[in-house]
C-alpha positions in Angstrom: 17.6 -26.7 101.1 15.6 -24.7 103.6 13.9 -21.3 102.9 16.0 -18.5 104.4 14.6 -15.4 106.0 17.8 -13.4 105.7 20.8 -13.7 103.4 22.9 -13.7 106.6 21.7 -17.4 107.0 23.3 -18.1 103.6 26.9 -17.2 104.6 29.0 -20.4 104.5 28.3 -23.9 103.2 29.9 -23.0 99.9 30.6 -25.6 97.2 33.9 -27.5 97.0 35.0 -28.1 93.4 37.5 -30.7 92.1 40.0 -28.9 89.9 42.4 -31.8 89.5 41.8 -32.0 85.8 43.6 -28.7 85.3 46.9 -30.1 86.7 49.6 -32.1 85.0 49.7 -35.9 85.3 51.4 -37.1 88.5 50.0 -34.3 90.7 47.9 -34.7 93.9 44.2 -34.0 93.7 43.2 -30.4 94.1 39.9 -29.1 95.5 38.8 -25.4 95.8 36.3 -23.9 98.1 34.2 -21.5 96.0 33.7 -18.6 98.3 32.2 -16.3 95.7 29.0 -18.1 96.5 28.6 -16.3 99.8 25.9 -13.6 99.5 28.4 -10.7 99.6 30.4 -12.4 96.9 33.6 -13.3 98.9 35.1 -15.3 101.7 35.1 -12.1 103.9 31.4 -12.5 104.7 32.6 -15.2 107.1 34.9 -13.1 109.4 32.5 -10.1 109.0 29.7 -12.1 110.6 31.9 -13.7 113.2 33.4 -10.4 114.4 30.0 -8.7 114.5 28.4 -11.5 116.5 31.3 -11.7 118.9 31.2 -8.0 119.5 27.4 -8.1 120.2 27.9 -11.0 122.6 30.7 -9.1 124.5 28.6 -5.9 124.6 31.1 -4.0 122.4 28.6 -3.4 119.7 25.1 -2.1 120.5 22.1 -0.7 118.6 22.8 2.8 117.2 26.5 2.3 116.9 28.6 2.6 113.7 31.0 -0.1 112.5 34.3 1.5 111.3 37.1 -0.5 109.6 40.1 0.0 107.3 39.7 -2.5 104.4 40.9 -3.5 101.0 37.2 -4.0 100.1 35.8 -7.5 100.6 35.8 -7.2 104.4 34.0 -3.9 104.1 31.5 -5.4 101.8 30.8 -8.2 104.3 30.6 -5.9 107.2 28.3 -3.5 105.3 26.0 -6.4 104.2 25.7 -7.9 107.7 25.8 -4.6 109.5 23.1 -3.0 107.4 20.8 -6.0 107.8 21.3 -5.9 111.6 20.7 -2.2 111.8 24.2 -0.7 112.1 25.7 2.1 110.2 29.1 1.4 108.6 32.1 3.5 107.6 35.2 2.3 105.8 38.7 3.6 105.0 39.8 2.2 101.7 43.0 2.8 99.7 42.0 4.3 96.4 44.0 1.8 94.4 41.3 -0.8 95.2 38.7 -1.6 92.5 35.8 0.8 91.9 33.4 -2.2 92.0 34.2 -3.0 95.6 33.7 0.7 96.6 30.4 0.7 94.8 29.2 -2.5 96.5 30.0 -1.0 100.0 28.1 2.2 99.2 25.1 0.2 97.8 24.9 -1.5 101.1 24.7 1.9 102.8 28.3 2.4 103.9 30.3 5.6 104.0 33.5 5.0 102.1 36.5 7.3 102.7 39.1 6.8 99.9 42.6 7.1 101.1 45.6 8.2 98.8 46.7 5.4 96.6 50.2 5.2 98.2 48.8 5.0 101.7 49.6 1.7 103.5 47.1 -0.4 105.3 48.7 0.6 108.6 48.1 4.3 107.8 44.5 3.4 106.9 44.1 1.7 110.3 45.4 4.9 111.9 42.9 7.1 110.0 40.0 4.8 111.0 41.2 5.0 114.6 41.1 8.8 114.4 37.5 8.7 113.1 36.4 6.5 116.0 38.0 8.9 118.5 36.4 11.9 117.0 32.9 10.6 116.4 32.4 8.2 119.3 29.7 5.5 119.5 31.7 3.4 117.1 33.0 -0.1 117.0 36.1 -1.0 115.1 36.4 -4.8 114.5 40.1 -4.6 113.8 40.3 -7.5 111.4 44.1 -7.5 111.5 44.0 -8.2 115.3 40.6 -9.8 116.0 41.1 -13.5 116.7 37.4 -14.2 115.8 38.8 -13.9 112.3 41.0 -17.0 112.2 38.8 -18.8 114.8 35.8 -18.9 112.4 38.0 -20.3 109.6 39.2 -23.1 111.9 35.9 -24.0 113.5 33.6 -23.5 110.5 35.4 -23.3 107.2 37.7 -26.2 108.1 34.9 -28.4 109.3 32.9 -27.7 106.1 35.9 -28.9 104.0 36.3 -32.1 106.0 32.6 -32.8 105.7 32.5 -32.3 102.0 35.7 -34.2 101.2 34.9 -37.0 103.6 38.5 -37.1 104.7 41.4 -34.9 105.9 43.6 -33.4 103.1 47.4 -33.6 103.0 48.0 -29.9 102.3 46.6 -26.5 101.7 47.7 -23.3 99.8 45.9 -20.2 100.9 46.6 -16.5 100.5 46.9 -14.1 103.4 45.9 -10.5 103.8 44.8 -10.4 107.4 45.9 -14.1 107.6 42.7 -15.1 109.1 41.8 -17.8 106.6 45.3 -19.2 106.3 45.8 -19.3 110.1 42.5 -20.8 110.9 42.6 -23.4 108.2 46.2 -24.3 109.1 45.3 -24.7 112.8 42.4 -27.0 111.8 44.5 -29.0 109.3 47.6 -29.5 111.5 45.4 -30.7 114.4 43.8 -33.3 112.2 47.0 -34.2 110.2 50.3 -33.0 111.9 52.2 -33.9 108.7 50.1 -31.7 106.5 51.8 -29.1 104.4 50.4 -25.6 104.8 51.6 -23.0 102.3 51.0 -19.3 102.8 50.4 -17.4 99.5 51.3 -13.8 98.9 52.0 -11.6 95.8 55.6 -10.7 95.0 56.0 -7.3 96.7 54.3 -8.4 100.0 56.6 -8.6 103.1 55.6 -12.0 104.6 58.7 -13.6 103.2 60.9 -10.6 104.1 62.1 -7.6 102.2 60.6 -4.2 101.6 57.0 -3.7 100.5 56.7 -3.1 96.7 53.7 -2.5 94.5 51.6 -5.4 93.1 48.2 -5.6 91.3 46.6 -8.5 93.0 44.1 -7.3 95.7 43.1 -8.8 99.0 46.3 -10.8 99.8 49.7 -9.6 100.8 50.5 -6.7 103.1 53.1 -4.2 104.2 53.2 -5.7 107.8 52.6 -9.0 109.5 49.1 -8.8 111.2 48.4 -10.3 114.6 45.9 -12.6 112.9 48.6 -14.1 110.7 50.2 -17.0 112.6 53.1 -17.2 110.2 54.8 -20.0 112.3 52.2 -22.4 110.8 53.5 -21.8 107.3 55.7 -24.7 105.9 56.3 -22.6 102.9 55.6 -19.0 101.8 54.8 -18.9 98.1 55.4 -15.5 96.6 53.5 -15.5 93.3 54.2 -12.9 90.5 51.1 -11.0 89.3 51.5 -12.3 85.8 51.4 -15.9 87.0 48.3 -15.2 89.1 46.5 -13.7 86.1 47.5 -16.5 83.8 45.8 -18.9 86.3 42.7 -16.7 86.3 42.5 -17.2 82.6 43.0 -21.0 82.9 40.3 -21.2 85.5 37.9 -19.3 83.2 38.6 -21.5 80.2 39.1 -24.8 81.9 36.7 -24.7 84.8 34.2 -22.0 83.9 35.2 -19.9 86.9 35.7 -16.1 86.6 37.8 -15.3 89.6 39.8 -12.5 91.2 43.6 -12.3 91.2 44.0 -13.7 94.6 42.3 -16.9 93.4 44.8 -17.1 90.6 47.7 -16.8 93.1 46.1 -19.5 95.3 45.7 -21.8 92.4 49.2 -21.3 91.2 50.7 -22.1 94.7 48.2 -25.0 95.1 49.3 -26.5 91.8 53.0 -26.3 92.9 52.1 -28.0 96.2 50.1 -30.7 94.4 53.1 -31.4 92.1 55.3 -31.7 95.1 53.0 -34.1 97.0 52.2 -36.3 94.0 49.6 -39.0 93.4 47.5 -40.3 96.3 47.5 -37.0 98.1 45.0 -34.1 98.3 45.5 -30.3 98.4 42.8 -27.7 99.2 42.7 -24.1 98.3 40.1 -21.3 98.3 38.6 -19.1 95.6 38.1 -15.9 97.6 35.9 -13.9 95.1 35.0 -13.5 91.5 36.3 -11.4 88.6 33.2 -9.2 88.4 34.4 -6.9 91.1 37.6 -6.2 89.2 36.1 -5.4 85.8 37.5 -1.9 85.7 41.1 -3.1 86.3 43.5 -3.2 83.4 44.6 -6.7 84.1 41.0 -8.0 83.5 40.7 -6.0 80.3 44.1 -7.4 79.1 43.0 -10.9 79.8 39.7 -10.4 77.9 41.5 -8.9 74.9 43.9 -11.8 74.6 43.1 -14.5 72.0 
């Protein structure tokens, strides 16, 4: 491994871990991309870097400007990390229901964080960020829910990493969607390589991707109150709506059975991937992602409940 001169160079090339031993006999193989090994601790370092670099190339982001974005946390952390090291100021609009750890990380990287009321939807946070840009000027808003650099980087970089590490093309994937960038990009990549592949979109129960009204849920980072432009929902062969309790049970299983302390979205991804692996059966391969780790949710009640269980 080469010596890096900036942690920006360490974004990507994350490990791929075989989790097949955690599945019942008769399931397909299951591999997970461990995205908590990115320097900012989550998969969102990837689109953060891609959106910033594209904006620089297009002349939309120049020295002295401020990067402004509504975020559930991880994208903000990625944008703050990359933006700070490249000399930009950052400001984020975050629903206050998100974890304190995420907010602290953004602030430690130098970002201004505006906490929005807990009941505020992401669309309302987007509107607030837009007002800030209009009022202050000299700002760039990546708009992760619309910016096609988001899914493109997952298709061109993340997908190719998986293929290189596996040495072959998998038969299915189960990936959560917030912006939908990772799901859409990986699904484009996989269906080009294997048109018969099954691509399952993962959301918490209470998200609207499968229809119905938005309801509350505890898992952070996936699910939404609207369908973003970066979510190519037509690529989904199945939309797996996972209850919070099932996601958190899988988090505990991953801790005990694989030594992985993961966030709730990883638990949801693993639950859906296990269902897909059972459906596809022996001789097939399913891929999922572990978006981040449990450390940034330590103040949340669900983590404390899991820790107190025998």
